[in-house]
N, C-alpha and C positions, 0 to 999 in steps of 0.2 A: 329740385330749382321750382322756383315760382315765378310767373310773368306777371307783374304788378296790373290789375285793372283789366287782364284779359276778358273776365266775365262781363265786364261792362262794354268792353269793345265788341263782343258778340252781341250782346243785346242792342246796341245802338246799330250794328250791321242789318241785324233782324227787323229793327224798325224802319230802317231805310228801305229795305226788301217790300215791306207792308206798304209803306207810303207811296213806293214806286207802282207796285201792282194797283193800288185803289186810285192813283191818279192820272194812270196811263192806260190807254188800249193796248190791245195786244199786238197790233202793227207797230206800237213805239218800241218794242223790246231792243231792238238794235242800238237805241239811244243810251242803254244801259252802260255800254262799254265806254261811252264819253261821260258819264256821270260820275258823281263823287263816291258813290256806293262802290263801283268797280276798283276805284283807286284805293278806297279804304282797305279792301279785301287784300289787294297786294301789297299794300304798306303794312299791314298787320302781320302779314307771312314774313316779310322782310325784318321787321321788328323781332319777332320771334327767333329768326335764323340767326341774326346778329347778336342778339343776347344770349343764345346758346353757344355760339362760337367764342364769346367772350368769356365764358365760364368752362370752356373745354367740355362742353356736353352736346349733346343732340336733342331735338325735339323729343325723341323717345325717353329722355331722362325726366320729362314732366311727369306730374302726376297724371293717372288715366283721365280723369275729367278735362284737364287742360290739353293732355294728347289728342283726346277726340276731337276738341275744338280745332286744333291746329289742323287735323287731317281733313275736316270740315271745310275749312278755308282753302287748303291746298286743292281741294277737289273743285270748289267753286272758281278757283284761279282760271281752270279752263273754260273757255267761252260756250261751248256746248253745254257744259254741265249747268252753267248759269242759266242758259236760256231754258233748259229743261226745268230747272228750279222755279223760274220765273212764271212758267206755264202751269206747273203743279200748284203753285202758291195761289195763281188766280183761279184754278179750278177749285181749290179747296175753299177760298173765300166764297166763291159762286154757291157751291153745295151747301155750305153752311149757314149763309145769308138766307137761303130758301129754306132751309130745314128749321131754324131757330123759331119762327112763328108758331109751329105746331106744339110746342113745348111750354108749358106753362111756367116751370121752374126759371125759364131763360127770357121772359117777356120784358123785363125791365132793365136789360143790359143797357148799359151806354158805351162800354168798349168791348171789341172782339179783336183778339189777336191770335193769327195762326203763324207757326213757324215750322219750318222742315230744318231739321238738325241731325246731328250724329250723336244722339242720345243713347242710352243703354237700353231703352224699350222701344216698341214699336210705336205706340201712341200713347198720350197721357192728356188728360183735360182736368182744368182746375178752375173753378168758379168762387170768386170772393167779391161779396156784396154785388155791385154791378158791372163785373169785370168778368170776361171769359178768356181763358189763355189756353190755347190747343197746340199741344207739340205732336210733330209726326216724323218719324225717321226719313232721313233723306232719301234712303233706298226704296220708299214706298212712291217716289214721285213719278214713276211710270206707270203706276198702278192704273187700271181701266177705269174709266168714270162711273161705272156701276159699282165697282169695288170701293172706289173712293166714297160714294155716296153710303154704302153699307158700313164704311168704318166710322164716318161721321155721326151717322144715325145711331150706330152701335154706342159709340162714346157718350153721346146725349141720352141714350137709354140707360145709361150705367152698365152697359155690356149684357151679353147673352152668350151661352156656350155654343150654339149653333152658328151665330154670326162671328164669333171669334175665331171658331175653326176655319171659317171661309176665309178669313182675313189671313190667318196664319198659314193657311195653304199656299197663299201667294209666295211666301218666304221661300218655297222650293223651287219656284219657278226659274229658269234660267235669267230672266230679265231682272229679277231682284239678286241673285247672286252675281250678275254681271255688275250691278250698280253698287253691290258691297265690296266687290274686287276692286272695283275704280276708286271708291272712297279710301279703300286700305293703302292702295298704291303699291309702290314697292316697299319690302320690310326696312325699317330703319331701326338699326340697333343702337342701344343705349350705351353710355360708356362709363357711368358710376353706380346708377341705382340696381345693378345686378349684385353689389357688394353687401353682403349681410355682415353682423357683427362675427359671426363664426363661420360661414360658408360663403363662397364665390360661385354665384350662378353660372357665370360665364365659363368657368373652368370645368365645371360638371358638365354643362352643356357639350363642350367640345371633347371631353372625355367620352361621354356617350356615343357622341356623333362619329368618332373614329372607331370605336369598337362595335357598334350595331349598325351603323347607317352608312359606313365607308365614306365619311365626310361629304356626303351628298346633301345634307340639310343646310339651308342658309340661316345664319343665326338671326333668330327674331329677337323682338324686344323682350328682355328677361327681368322680371320685376318680383320683388317680396309683396304678398299682398298688405293692403294698407291695416288689416285687422287680422287677429288671430281667429281661427275658426277651428270647430271639431268636427264638422261635417264635411269639409271639402278641403283636401289637401293640395290640389293643384288645379289649374284649368288653362286650357288653351283657347284663346281669343282669336278664331280666323280673321275676323272683321278689323282687327288691330294689330295682327301679326304679332302676338303677344302670349308668352308663357308666364302664368302668374304662379308663385308656389306660396303656400301658406306660411307666413312668417312665424308661426309657433314652432316649425321645425328649425328655424334659426337660433338654436340653443345649444349650449355646452354639452348637454347629456344626449343629443340626437345622434345617433348613429350615421356615419357618411352613408352606408348602404342604403337607408331608407330614403335619403335626400335624393340619390342617385336614381332610385327607383321611381319616385315621384316624377322626377324631371324625364326619365324614360317613358314613362305612362304619357305624359303630355306630349313628347316628341314623336310618340306614335300618332296621336291625333293630328299633330302637323304633318307627318308623312302620308297617312292614310285618308284624311279628310273624313267627311261625314257622308251617310247616306239619306236621302230623302225619299220616303215612300208615303204617299197618300196625305202629303202635308205635314209629316212628322220626322224629326230629323233623329238618326240612330248613329251614335258614336261609338259604341261598345258591340260592334258587330263579331260574327264568328271569327273572321279574319284577324280582327284586334285582338280578341282574347287567345288565339293561337300564339300570335307574334309577342304578346306581353310575357308568355311563359318562357319565352328564349331569354330573359333578363338572367343574368348570372347571379344566382342567389334568390331566384324570386320566391320560393316558399318561406325563406328567412325574412326577406324583405316584407312580406304580407303579414308575417307574425310581429315583427318590429312596428309597423305601422299600428297595428291593433293595441300594442302596449303603451304607445305614446298617448298620454292624457293631457 
Protein backbone atom coordinates (compact mmCIF):
# COMPACT_ATOMS: atom_id res chain seq x y z
CA UNK A 1 0.00 0.00 0.00
CA UNK A 2 1.18 3.52 -0.79
CA UNK A 3 0.30 6.78 0.98
CA UNK A 4 0.18 9.50 -1.67
CA UNK A 5 2.47 12.49 -1.05
CA UNK A 6 3.73 11.14 2.29
CA UNK A 7 7.27 12.15 1.39
CA UNK A 8 6.18 15.71 0.63
CA UNK A 9 4.25 15.84 3.90
CA UNK A 10 7.35 14.85 5.86
CA UNK A 11 9.47 17.41 3.99
CA UNK A 12 6.95 20.11 4.84
CA UNK A 13 6.95 19.15 8.54
CA UNK A 14 10.76 19.16 8.57
CA UNK A 15 10.74 22.61 6.98
CA UNK A 16 8.23 23.83 9.58
CA UNK A 17 10.45 22.53 12.38
CA UNK A 18 13.46 24.38 10.98
CA UNK A 19 11.48 27.60 10.56
CA UNK A 20 10.21 27.33 14.13
CA UNK A 21 13.73 26.79 15.54
CA UNK A 22 15.33 29.59 13.53
CA UNK A 23 12.58 32.09 14.34
CA UNK A 24 11.94 31.31 18.00
CA UNK A 25 13.97 31.32 21.20
CA UNK A 26 14.16 28.25 23.43
CA UNK A 27 11.74 29.92 25.84
CA UNK A 28 9.02 29.85 23.20
CA UNK A 29 9.08 26.07 22.76
CA UNK A 30 5.69 25.67 24.47
CA UNK A 31 4.07 27.72 21.69
CA UNK A 32 4.80 24.78 19.39
CA UNK A 33 1.76 22.88 20.65
CA UNK A 34 -0.61 25.63 19.57
CA UNK A 35 1.16 26.04 16.22
CA UNK A 36 0.30 24.65 12.80
CA UNK A 37 3.22 22.23 12.86
CA UNK A 38 1.90 20.16 15.77
CA UNK A 39 -1.56 19.99 14.20
CA UNK A 40 0.13 18.95 10.96
CA UNK A 41 1.78 16.00 12.71
CA UNK A 42 -1.43 14.82 14.36
CA UNK A 43 -3.42 15.25 11.15
CA UNK A 44 -0.84 13.23 9.15
CA UNK A 45 -0.99 10.32 11.60
CA UNK A 46 -4.79 10.35 11.50
CA UNK A 47 -4.76 10.37 7.68
CA UNK A 48 -2.47 7.33 7.52
CA UNK A 49 -4.53 5.42 10.10
CA UNK A 50 -7.78 6.16 8.23
CA UNK A 51 -6.37 5.12 4.84
CA UNK A 52 -4.95 1.89 6.27
CA UNK A 53 -8.25 1.02 7.95
CA UNK A 54 -10.09 1.73 4.70
CA UNK A 55 -7.93 -0.85 2.90
CA UNK A 56 -8.06 -3.34 5.80
CA UNK A 57 -4.33 -3.08 6.50
CA UNK A 58 -2.17 -1.53 9.21
CA UNK A 59 0.68 1.01 8.92
CA UNK A 60 3.01 -2.02 9.14
CA UNK A 61 1.84 -2.97 5.64
CA UNK A 62 3.44 0.17 4.25
CA UNK A 63 6.79 -0.08 2.49
CA UNK A 64 9.66 0.18 4.99
CA UNK A 65 10.63 3.83 4.16
CA UNK A 66 6.99 4.89 4.64
CA UNK A 67 6.67 2.82 7.80
CA UNK A 68 9.74 4.60 9.21
CA UNK A 69 8.05 7.94 8.50
CA UNK A 70 4.90 6.79 10.28
CA UNK A 71 6.85 5.71 13.38
CA UNK A 72 8.64 9.07 13.38
CA UNK A 73 5.37 10.98 13.25
CA UNK A 74 3.87 8.83 16.01
CA UNK A 75 6.95 9.45 18.16
CA UNK A 76 6.67 13.22 17.71
CA UNK A 77 2.98 13.18 18.63
CA UNK A 78 4.18 12.88 22.24
CA UNK A 79 4.88 16.36 23.60
CA UNK A 80 8.03 15.48 25.52
CA UNK A 81 9.52 13.94 22.40
CA UNK A 82 8.69 17.03 20.35
CA UNK A 83 10.31 19.29 22.94
CA UNK A 84 13.46 17.15 22.88
CA UNK A 85 13.40 17.21 19.06
CA UNK A 86 13.22 21.03 19.03
CA UNK A 87 16.05 21.29 21.54
CA UNK A 88 18.29 18.91 19.53
CA UNK A 89 17.50 20.72 16.29
CA UNK A 90 18.33 24.07 17.87
CA UNK A 91 21.65 22.71 19.20
CA UNK A 92 22.41 21.15 15.83
CA UNK A 93 21.92 24.43 13.97
CA UNK A 94 24.01 26.26 16.56
CA UNK A 95 26.96 23.87 16.23
CA UNK A 96 26.74 23.66 12.44
CA UNK A 97 26.53 27.41 11.89
CA UNK A 98 29.55 27.89 14.15
CA UNK A 99 31.53 25.14 12.41
CA UNK A 100 30.82 26.02 8.75
CA UNK A 101 33.13 29.07 8.46
CA UNK A 102 36.19 26.89 9.12
CA UNK A 103 35.63 24.88 5.93
CA UNK A 104 36.44 26.35 2.53
CA UNK A 105 34.17 23.91 0.70
CA UNK A 106 31.15 25.28 2.54
CA UNK A 107 31.78 29.05 2.43
CA UNK A 108 29.34 29.93 -0.35
CA UNK A 109 26.29 28.23 1.09
CA UNK A 110 22.96 30.03 0.78
CA UNK A 111 20.80 27.32 2.34
CA UNK A 112 21.57 25.11 5.34
CA UNK A 113 19.01 22.55 6.46
CA UNK A 114 19.20 20.09 9.35
CA UNK A 115 16.66 17.42 10.09
CA UNK A 116 16.35 14.69 12.70
CA UNK A 117 14.41 11.73 11.34
CA UNK A 118 13.97 7.96 11.49
CA UNK A 119 16.28 7.12 8.59
CA UNK A 120 18.19 3.87 8.08
CA UNK A 121 21.55 5.47 8.92
CA UNK A 122 22.98 7.50 11.80
CA UNK A 123 23.74 10.61 9.80
CA UNK A 124 24.10 11.74 6.23
CA UNK A 125 25.32 14.99 4.69
CA UNK A 126 24.67 16.14 1.14
CA UNK A 127 25.93 19.29 -0.59
CA UNK A 128 24.53 20.46 -3.93
CA UNK A 129 25.88 23.73 -5.31
CA UNK A 130 25.01 26.33 -2.64
CA UNK A 131 22.82 24.07 -0.48
CA UNK A 132 23.72 21.82 2.44
CA UNK A 133 21.33 19.14 3.69
CA UNK A 134 22.18 17.32 6.92
CA UNK A 135 20.19 14.34 8.22
CA UNK A 136 20.66 12.94 11.74
CA UNK A 137 18.86 9.96 13.26
CA UNK A 138 16.20 10.95 15.78
CA UNK A 139 17.66 8.58 18.39
CA UNK A 140 20.76 10.81 18.53
CA UNK A 141 18.77 13.81 19.75
CA UNK A 142 19.90 13.33 23.39
CA UNK A 143 23.55 13.09 22.38
CA UNK A 144 25.82 15.24 24.60
CA UNK A 145 26.79 18.62 23.12
CA UNK A 146 30.47 17.69 22.70
CA UNK A 147 29.55 14.49 20.87
CA UNK A 148 27.08 16.37 18.64
CA UNK A 149 29.93 18.72 17.79
CA UNK A 150 32.10 15.69 16.94
CA UNK A 151 29.34 14.26 14.74
CA UNK A 152 28.90 17.48 12.76
CA UNK A 153 32.61 18.16 12.29
CA UNK A 154 33.10 14.50 11.30
CA UNK A 155 30.44 14.87 8.61
CA UNK A 156 31.99 18.11 7.33
CA UNK A 157 35.42 16.46 7.28
CA UNK A 158 34.01 13.53 5.27
CA UNK A 159 34.48 11.25 8.29
CA UNK A 160 37.45 9.64 10.03
CA UNK A 161 37.58 6.18 11.57
CA UNK A 162 38.44 7.34 15.07
CA UNK A 163 35.64 9.89 15.26
CA UNK A 164 33.14 7.49 13.67
CA UNK A 165 33.98 4.90 16.30
CA UNK A 166 33.32 7.49 19.01
CA UNK A 167 29.94 8.34 17.51
CA UNK A 168 28.96 4.69 17.04
CA UNK A 169 29.89 3.92 20.64
CA UNK A 170 27.01 6.18 21.67
CA UNK A 171 24.56 3.73 20.05
CA UNK A 172 25.41 1.23 22.79
CA UNK A 173 24.31 3.63 25.55
CA UNK A 174 21.12 3.15 27.50
CA UNK A 175 19.94 6.60 26.43
CA UNK A 176 20.20 5.77 22.73
CA UNK A 177 18.58 2.35 23.15
CA UNK A 178 15.75 3.89 25.17
CA UNK A 179 15.10 6.41 22.41
CA UNK A 180 15.18 3.69 19.72
CA UNK A 181 12.62 1.71 21.72
CA UNK A 182 10.42 4.80 22.12
CA UNK A 183 10.45 5.44 18.36
CA UNK A 184 9.60 1.81 17.62
CA UNK A 185 6.81 1.80 20.19
CA UNK A 186 4.69 -1.32 20.54
CA UNK A 187 4.99 -3.87 17.70
CA UNK A 188 2.50 -3.39 14.87
CA UNK A 189 1.63 -6.57 12.95
CA UNK A 190 0.90 -6.31 9.25
CA UNK A 191 -2.15 -7.92 7.66
CA UNK A 192 -1.19 -8.54 4.05
CA UNK A 193 2.46 -8.00 3.14
CA UNK A 194 3.59 -11.22 4.86
CA UNK A 195 1.98 -13.15 1.99
CA UNK A 196 4.35 -14.17 -0.76
CA UNK A 197 3.53 -15.96 -3.98
CA UNK A 198 4.44 -19.34 -2.49
CA UNK A 199 4.94 -18.87 1.27
CA UNK A 200 3.01 -17.18 4.05
CA UNK A 201 5.43 -15.69 6.60
CA UNK A 202 2.76 -15.33 9.27
CA UNK A 203 1.96 -19.05 9.19
CA UNK A 204 5.65 -19.92 9.38
CA UNK A 205 6.21 -17.51 12.27
CA UNK A 206 3.34 -18.97 14.30
CA UNK A 207 4.43 -22.55 13.61
CA UNK A 208 7.95 -21.76 14.84
CA UNK A 209 6.60 -19.80 17.79
CA UNK A 210 4.58 -22.83 18.95
CA UNK A 211 7.35 -25.35 18.41
CA UNK A 212 10.39 -23.46 19.70
CA UNK A 213 9.26 -20.49 21.81
CA UNK A 214 6.13 -21.77 23.57
CA UNK A 215 4.14 -18.97 21.88
CA UNK A 216 6.00 -16.33 23.91
CA UNK A 217 7.08 -14.12 21.02
CA UNK A 218 4.86 -11.22 19.96
CA UNK A 219 4.30 -11.23 16.21
CA UNK A 220 6.45 -8.50 14.69
CA UNK A 221 6.05 -6.93 11.28
CA UNK A 222 6.78 -9.76 8.80
CA UNK A 223 7.84 -8.76 5.30
CA UNK A 224 9.56 -10.02 2.20
CA UNK A 225 12.62 -7.99 1.20
CA UNK A 226 12.13 -5.42 -1.56
CA UNK A 227 15.00 -6.94 -3.57
CA UNK A 228 16.50 -10.38 -4.00
CA UNK A 229 19.88 -10.89 -2.35
CA UNK A 230 22.57 -13.54 -2.39
CA UNK A 231 24.36 -12.34 0.76
CA UNK A 232 21.59 -11.95 3.35
CA UNK A 233 18.69 -14.38 3.74
CA UNK A 234 16.91 -12.56 6.51
CA UNK A 235 17.21 -9.70 8.95
CA UNK A 236 15.66 -8.68 12.24
CA UNK A 237 15.20 -4.91 12.65
CA UNK A 238 14.68 -4.25 16.38
CA UNK A 239 14.14 -0.55 15.72
CA UNK A 240 11.18 -1.42 13.47
CA UNK A 241 9.98 -4.62 15.17
CA UNK A 242 10.41 -6.21 11.75
CA UNK A 243 11.61 -9.54 10.41
CA UNK A 244 12.49 -9.29 6.74
CA UNK A 245 13.01 -12.45 4.66
CA UNK A 246 14.85 -12.47 1.35
CA UNK A 247 12.21 -12.66 -1.38
CA UNK A 248 14.53 -14.92 -3.36
CA UNK A 249 13.26 -17.68 -1.06
CA UNK A 250 9.68 -17.07 -2.20
CA UNK A 251 10.03 -19.45 -5.14
CA UNK A 252 8.38 -22.76 -6.13
CA UNK A 253 11.62 -24.72 -5.78
CA UNK A 254 12.48 -23.51 -2.27
CA UNK A 255 12.08 -26.23 0.41
CA UNK A 256 9.77 -25.13 3.24
CA UNK A 257 12.46 -26.28 5.70
CA UNK A 258 14.82 -23.57 4.40
CA UNK A 259 12.27 -20.79 4.90
CA UNK A 260 11.34 -22.07 8.37
CA UNK A 261 15.03 -22.15 9.31
CA UNK A 262 15.69 -18.57 8.19
CA UNK A 263 12.58 -17.42 10.05
CA UNK A 264 13.75 -19.33 13.16
CA UNK A 265 17.16 -17.64 12.92
CA UNK A 266 15.57 -14.16 12.89
CA UNK A 267 13.14 -15.11 15.66
CA UNK A 268 16.15 -16.03 17.80
CA UNK A 269 17.45 -12.49 17.29
CA UNK A 270 14.06 -11.16 18.33
CA UNK A 271 14.10 -13.36 21.44
CA UNK A 272 17.73 -12.93 22.53
CA UNK A 273 18.40 -9.37 21.43
CA UNK A 274 21.94 -8.08 20.94
CA UNK A 275 25.00 -7.58 23.10
CA UNK A 276 26.88 -4.27 23.07
CA UNK A 277 30.55 -4.44 24.01
CA UNK A 278 32.90 -1.44 23.67
CA UNK A 279 30.56 0.28 21.24
CA UNK A 280 30.12 -2.76 19.00
CA UNK A 281 26.94 -4.77 18.58
CA UNK A 282 27.16 -8.57 18.65
CA UNK A 283 24.29 -10.66 17.34
CA UNK A 284 25.68 -14.19 16.95
CA UNK A 285 26.79 -14.85 20.50
CA UNK A 286 27.72 -18.22 21.95
CA UNK A 287 24.21 -18.59 23.39
CA UNK A 288 22.68 -17.72 20.02
CA UNK A 289 24.74 -20.34 18.18
CA UNK A 290 23.84 -22.99 20.74
CA UNK A 291 20.11 -22.28 20.47
CA UNK A 292 20.27 -22.14 16.68
CA UNK A 293 21.33 -25.80 16.62
CA UNK A 294 18.10 -26.81 18.39
CA UNK A 295 16.23 -26.25 15.12
CA UNK A 296 14.82 -29.57 13.92
CA UNK A 297 16.76 -30.45 10.76
CA UNK A 298 19.48 -27.85 11.46
CA UNK A 299 22.22 -29.51 9.38
CA UNK A 300 19.88 -30.27 6.49
CA UNK A 301 18.57 -26.68 6.51
CA UNK A 302 22.11 -25.28 6.51
CA UNK A 303 22.98 -27.41 3.47
CA UNK A 304 19.77 -26.42 1.66
CA UNK A 305 20.55 -22.71 2.08
CA UNK A 306 24.01 -23.25 0.58
CA UNK A 307 22.44 -24.91 -2.48
CA UNK A 308 20.03 -22.03 -3.21
CA UNK A 309 21.42 -19.83 -5.97
